[in-house]
Every structure is written in C-alpha cells, then in structure tokens.
N, C-alpha and C positions, 0 to 999 in steps of 0.2 A: 166707212168705219168712223165712229164717233170718238172724240177725245174726252167726252164728258165722263167724269168720275162718279160712278154710282156704286153703292155697296151691292155686291151680289146678293140675290134674294136669299141665299142660304149661307151667308158668311158666318152666321152665329149658330152655334150648336145649342140644342135645347136639352142637352143632358146635364145633369147636376154637376158633373165633374168639370165641364167647360163653362157652364153658366150657373153660378151659384143661386140664381133666383128661379131656376127651373124646379118644378116639383117632380116627384117620382114617376108620374105618368107622361112626362115630356112637355107638359104645358107650363107656361110661365106663371109664376105666382106673383100676381100684381100687388100683393100686400107684403112682399118680401121684406125682410128686415124687422118686422114687428116693432116699428117705432124708430128704427135706425134712419140716419140721414140718407135719403135716396134722391136720385135724379133720373133723367132719361138719357139714353145714348144718343149723341148727335148724329150718328151715322144710321143706325136702325131706330129711327124715331118711334117712340112708344115702348121700346124695350126698357124695362126698369133696371136701374143699377144701384146697388148699395155702395155708396162712396167708399166706405172703409174697406170693403172686400175688393173693390176694383183697385184701390190704391195699393193694398197689400200684394196684389198680383201684378202690379205695374201696368194696369189697363187705364192709363190716363195720359193726357198731353196738356202742357201749358201753352196757351196761345193768347197773346195780347193781354197779359196780366190775369187771365182767368184759367182755371183748371177745368178740363173736360174729361169725363169718365166714360168708359166704354163697357159694353156688355160682353165682349169677347175679344180675343187677340186679333182677329181679322179686321176689326174696326179701326185700330190705331193707324196702320198703313194707309187705309182708305181716307181717314181724316187728314193725314199728312199730304195727300195728293191735292187737296183744296180746302185748307182749314177755314178760310173765310166763309165759304158756302156752308160747311157743316156746323160751324159755330153759330151761324144765323138760325139753324134749326132749333136751337135751345134758347135763343134770345127772347 
C-alpha cells in the first residue's frame, strides 16, 4: 500500500451545484467567469477555478504566503496532506 497522496479520480463533482464552472451538460466550462480572475486547482490540475467563487465558498488554503484555490471541497483536505507537492503543480 502506498502512502502517496493523490486526488481521487472523481473527487470533484461536475454538477453546477458543487462546481460553479460546470455547465448544464456536466462538462466544465473552460471559459468560466467571463473575464473574472481565474486559476487552476493545484490538486485537479487543469480544473479551472474562479477565485472569487472559490473564496466565497471557503475553497482555498494559504501556504507559504500564497493562496491556492480549489475546484471542489474534496481538494482542500488532499492539498493539506502534502501542500508542497500540490503547490508545485501551479508554480
């Protein structure tokens, strides 16, 4: 058994209730935010995150003076398990 912390393949929901950047057919809207400040989730690399929405929902962590935003609630605890590794994903 491995102790490596990896995000489960399905930790993030693609429904609009859990993931505000998902569109109605369950696919992520990569242009989400329409000009809002966006980033990518450090756990589910490639998942877009609208910073203001993530912050309003508490989907962020501060690590070494920088704020990291998550695409879903499952990514925060995963990030906490090895923040240096996940922070490097967005460096």
